[in-house]
C-alpha positions as CSV (number, residue, x, y, z in Angstrom):
1,M,9.2,33.6,36.0
2,T,7.6,37.1,35.0
3,T,4.0,36.8,34.2
4,R,4.7,39.3,31.0
5,L,7.7,35.6,30.1
6,F,4.9,33.2,31.4
7,A,2.6,34.8,28.8
8,L,5.1,34.9,25.6
9,L,5.7,31.5,26.0
10,V,2.3,30.2,26.7
11,V,1.6,31.9,23.1
12,M,4.7,30.9,21.5
13,F,3.6,27.6,22.2
14,A,0.0,28.2,20.8
15,L,1.7,29.4,17.9
16,A,3.6,25.9,17.5
17,G,0.4,24.1,17.9
18,A,-1.7,25.9,15.5
19,G,1.4,25.2,12.8
20,Q,1.3,21.3,13.6
21,A,-2.8,20.9,13.4
22,G,-2.6,22.9,10.2
23,R,-0.4,21.0,8.6
24,A,-1.6,19.0,5.3
25,L,-1.1,15.6,5.6
26,P,0.7,14.4,2.6
27,W,-2.3,12.7,1.0
28,H,-4.6,15.9,1.6
29,D,-5.5,15.6,-1.6
30,A,-6.7,11.9,-2.3
31,R,-10.1,11.7,-3.2
32,Q,-10.4,8.0,-3.7
33,M,-9.4,5.5,-0.9
34,I,-9.0,1.7,-0.4
35,V,-8.3,0.8,3.1
36,V,-7.3,-2.7,4.5
37,T,-8.0,-3.8,8.6
38,T,-7.1,-6.6,10.5
39,A,-7.6,-8.1,13.5
40,G,-3.8,-7.6,14.6
41,W,0.2,-7.2,13.9
42,N,0.3,-10.8,13.4
43,T,-3.3,-11.6,10.9
44,D,-2.6,-12.9,8.1
45,H,-6.3,-11.8,6.5
46,G,-8.0,-8.8,6.9
47,T,-11.3,-6.8,5.4
48,L,-11.2,-4.5,2.5
49,R,-13.7,-1.9,1.8
50,T,-13.5,1.3,-0.7
51,F,-14.5,5.2,-0.4
52,E,-14.4,8.8,-2.2
53,R,-14.8,12.0,-0.1
54,R,-16.5,14.2,-1.5
55,Q,-17.0,17.8,-0.6
56,G,-14.4,16.8,2.0
57,R,-16.1,14.1,4.3
58,W,-15.5,9.9,3.0
59,R,-18.7,8.3,2.1
60,Q,-18.2,4.1,1.7
61,V,-18.3,2.9,-1.6
62,R,-17.7,-0.8,-1.6
63,G,-18.8,-3.0,1.0
64,A,-16.5,-5.3,2.9
65,T,-14.6,-7.7,1.5
66,P,-12.3,-10.3,2.1
67,V,-8.4,-10.3,0.8
68,T,-5.1,-12.1,2.4
69,L,-1.9,-10.2,3.4
70,G,1.3,-11.5,4.4
71,A,2.2,-14.7,6.4
72,A,3.8,-13.4,9.0
73,G,0.7,-10.4,9.1
74,A,1.6,-6.7,8.8
75,G,4.3,-4.2,10.0
76,W,4.7,-0.6,9.1
77,G,6.4,-0.2,5.9
78,V,7.0,3.2,4.4
79,G,5.0,5.1,2.1
80,L,3.1,8.7,3.3
81,H,2.5,8.5,7.1
82,P,4.9,9.5,9.5
83,P,7.6,6.9,11.1
84,Q,5.3,5.3,13.5
85,R,6.1,3.5,17.4
86,G,5.3,0.3,18.3
87,G,4.6,-3.0,16.3
88,P,6.5,-5.3,13.8
89,V,8.8,-2.7,11.3
90,K,9.1,-4.2,8.0
91,R,11.8,-5.9,6.0
92,E,13.2,-7.6,3.4
93,G,12.1,-11.1,3.3
94,D,9.9,-11.0,6.3
95,N,6.7,-12.0,5.2
96,R,4.7,-9.0,7.0
97,S,2.2,-6.4,4.7
98,P,3.8,-3.2,4.7
99,A,1.6,-1.1,7.5
100,G,0.5,2.7,7.2
101,V,-1.0,5.0,3.8
102,F,0.4,4.1,0.9
103,R,0.4,6.1,-2.8
104,I,-1.1,3.3,-5.7
105,G,1.3,2.8,-8.8
106,E,0.5,1.8,-12.2
107,A,-1.6,-1.3,-12.7
108,F,-0.3,-4.2,-14.5
109,G,-1.6,-7.7,-15.9
110,Y,-0.6,-11.0,-18.2
111,A,-3.6,-8.7,-21.0
112,A,-2.4,-6.5,-24.0
113,R,-5.3,-3.8,-21.5
114,A,-7.1,-3.4,-18.6
115,A,-10.1,-1.5,-18.6
116,T,-8.3,0.5,-15.9
117,A,-7.9,4.6,-16.5
118,M,-4.7,3.9,-14.1
119,P,-1.3,3.7,-16.0
120,Y,-0.9,-0.1,-17.2
121,R,1.8,-2.3,-17.9
122,P,1.2,-5.4,-20.0
123,L,3.5,-7.9,-18.4
124,G,6.5,-9.8,-20.6
125,A,7.5,-12.9,-20.3
126,S,11.5,-10.9,-19.1
127,D,9.4,-8.4,-17.0
128,W,11.5,-8.9,-13.5
129,C,11.0,-6.7,-10.2
130,V,14.1,-6.6,-8.5
131,D,13.8,-8.3,-5.0
132,V,17.7,-8.0,-4.6
133,S,18.2,-5.4,-1.9
134,S,22.1,-4.2,-3.2
135,S,21.0,-3.5,-6.9
136,P,20.5,-0.5,-8.4
137,Y,16.5,-1.3,-10.0
138,Y,15.4,-3.0,-5.9
139,N,11.9,-2.3,-5.3
140,R,11.8,-1.8,-9.2
141,I,9.7,-3.5,-12.2
142,V,11.8,-3.9,-14.9
143,D,12.6,-6.3,-18.2
144,A,15.6,-7.9,-18.0
145,Q,16.0,-7.7,-21.7
146,R,16.5,-3.8,-21.7
147,V,18.3,-4.0,-18.0
148,G,20.6,-6.7,-18.6
149,A,20.3,-10.3,-17.2
150,A,22.6,-9.4,-14.6
151,A,20.3,-6.3,-13.6
152,V,18.0,-9.2,-12.2
153,K,20.1,-11.8,-10.4
154,G,19.3,-13.3,-7.5
155,A,15.2,-11.9,-7.6
156,S,12.9,-14.0,-7.2
157,E,9.7,-11.8,-8.1
158,P,9.7,-12.7,-12.0
159,M,6.2,-10.9,-12.8
160,R,4.5,-13.6,-15.6
161,R,4.3,-15.8,-13.0
162,D,2.3,-17.9,-15.6
163,L,5.0,-18.7,-17.5
164,H,7.7,-18.8,-14.9
165,F,4.7,-21.1,-12.5
166,H,2.7,-23.5,-13.5
167,G,0.3,-21.2,-14.8
168,D,0.1,-19.2,-11.9
169,Q,-2.5,-16.4,-12.3
170,R,-1.8,-14.4,-9.4
171,Y,-0.4,-11.6,-11.0
172,R,-3.1,-11.8,-14.3
173,E,-4.4,-8.4,-12.6
174,G,-2.6,-6.2,-9.8
175,F,-1.6,-2.5,-9.3
176,V,1.4,-1.7,-7.8
177,I,1.2,-0.4,-3.8
178,G,4.0,2.3,-3.2
179,H,6.1,1.2,-0.3
180,N,9.2,2.0,0.1
181,P,8.7,4.6,-3.0
182,D,12.9,5.8,-2.4
183,A,14.0,2.0,-2.7
184,S,15.8,2.0,0.8
185,P,17.8,-0.7,1.5
186,Q,16.7,-3.5,3.0
187,K,13.7,-2.3,3.6
188,G,10.8,-4.1,1.7
189,S,9.9,-4.5,-1.9
190,C,7.7,-6.2,-4.3
191,I,4.4,-5.0,-2.5
192,F,1.2,-5.2,-5.0
193,A,-2.0,-6.1,-4.6
194,H,-2.7,-9.0,-6.9
195,L,-5.1,-12.2,-7.2
196,W,-5.5,-15.1,-4.4
197,K,-4.3,-18.3,-4.8
198,S,-7.0,-18.9,-2.6
199,P,-9.5,-17.6,0.9
200,T,-7.0,-19.3,2.8
201,A,-3.6,-18.8,1.1
202,A,-1.1,-16.3,2.5
203,T,1.1,-13.6,0.8
204,A,4.9,-12.9,0.9
205,G,4.1,-9.3,1.8
206,C,0.9,-8.4,-0.4
207,T,-2.7,-7.8,-0.6
208,A,-4.4,-10.7,-2.0
209,M,-8.4,-11.5,-3.5
210,T,-10.7,-12.1,-5.9
211,R,-10.7,-11.4,-9.6
212,D,-14.3,-9.9,-9.4
213,T,-12.9,-7.7,-6.2
214,M,-9.6,-6.5,-8.2
215,Q,-11.3,-5.8,-11.7
216,S,-13.8,-3.9,-9.5
217,L,-10.8,-1.7,-8.1
218,L,-9.6,-1.0,-11.2
219,A,-12.5,0.5,-12.4
220,W,-12.7,2.4,-10.0
221,L,-9.8,3.7,-9.4
222,K,-9.0,7.2,-11.0
223,P,-5.5,8.9,-11.2
224,Q,-6.8,12.1,-11.1
225,D,-8.4,10.9,-7.7
226,H,-4.9,10.5,-6.2
227,P,-6.3,7.5,-4.7
228,V,-4.0,5.8,-1.4
229,F,-4.3,2.3,0.2
230,V,-4.6,2.0,3.9
231,L,-3.2,-1.4,5.8
232,L,-3.5,-0.5,9.8
233,P,-4.9,-3.2,13.0
234,Q,-7.9,-2.0,13.8
235,A,-6.7,-1.0,17.5
236,E,-4.6,1.3,15.2
237,Y,-6.9,2.5,13.0
238,R,-8.5,3.5,15.5
239,R,-5.9,5.6,17.0
240,L,-5.7,7.3,14.2
241,H,-8.4,8.0,13.0
242,A,-8.7,11.5,13.8
243,P,-5.5,12.7,13.4
244,W,-4.8,10.6,9.5
245,Q,-8.5,12.3,8.6
246,L,-9.9,8.5,8.0
247,P,-13.3,6.9,7.4
248,A,-15.0,5.4,9.9
249,L,-15.7,2.0,9.5
250,D,-19.1,0.8,9.2
251,T,-17.6,-1.7,11.5
252,P,-14.8,-2.0,14.1
């Protein structure tokens, strides 16, 4: 190889690297971030923190608070982040909470209105989240009275759990975590942040918390700040902290 060709290749690789480094992250516009970390992939509980970005720097605005996760732990989900190697992958019905970076969608609850700036969906008795992978409504909350009972046949996620499951309050307040936004079959559905049943009760793949924590989050979240939800095992958080421009944590 000639010296001139070698120099040209060096320049080409440098330019390619600069382009990759300068590429904006899909969540570059986020100014609010909810971060959940876990001890490992198979842990069914974690720690939640909240951050705001001002003048390009993340600042923690809420101290660490406990949450419960999927009974099987976590697995890589489908969100804003690029596909990752290593660790389990979220699948429909696997009882894992999706790991990665996700947009925060609409809030919902049993009440007619809620103290939040986020778009809010008051839930009715005929609202279901469709977890049937073959359905055209897969991974969507729909009103069975509008789409027809056949459209939600086989679904196991009635949103008014208090009416369907003996007063269950877990969906009394919550919000959508934007996992699998394109509703790819078998990638997982109906992923929410919602109230927990107890501090030791795991979920089917959601993130659950106290009512005080949920109300604090709903009051804090602002759609104009493009909030995102991050869930990662601690080792993955440390690995991805710099390339994903994640906030520094007050503890490992």
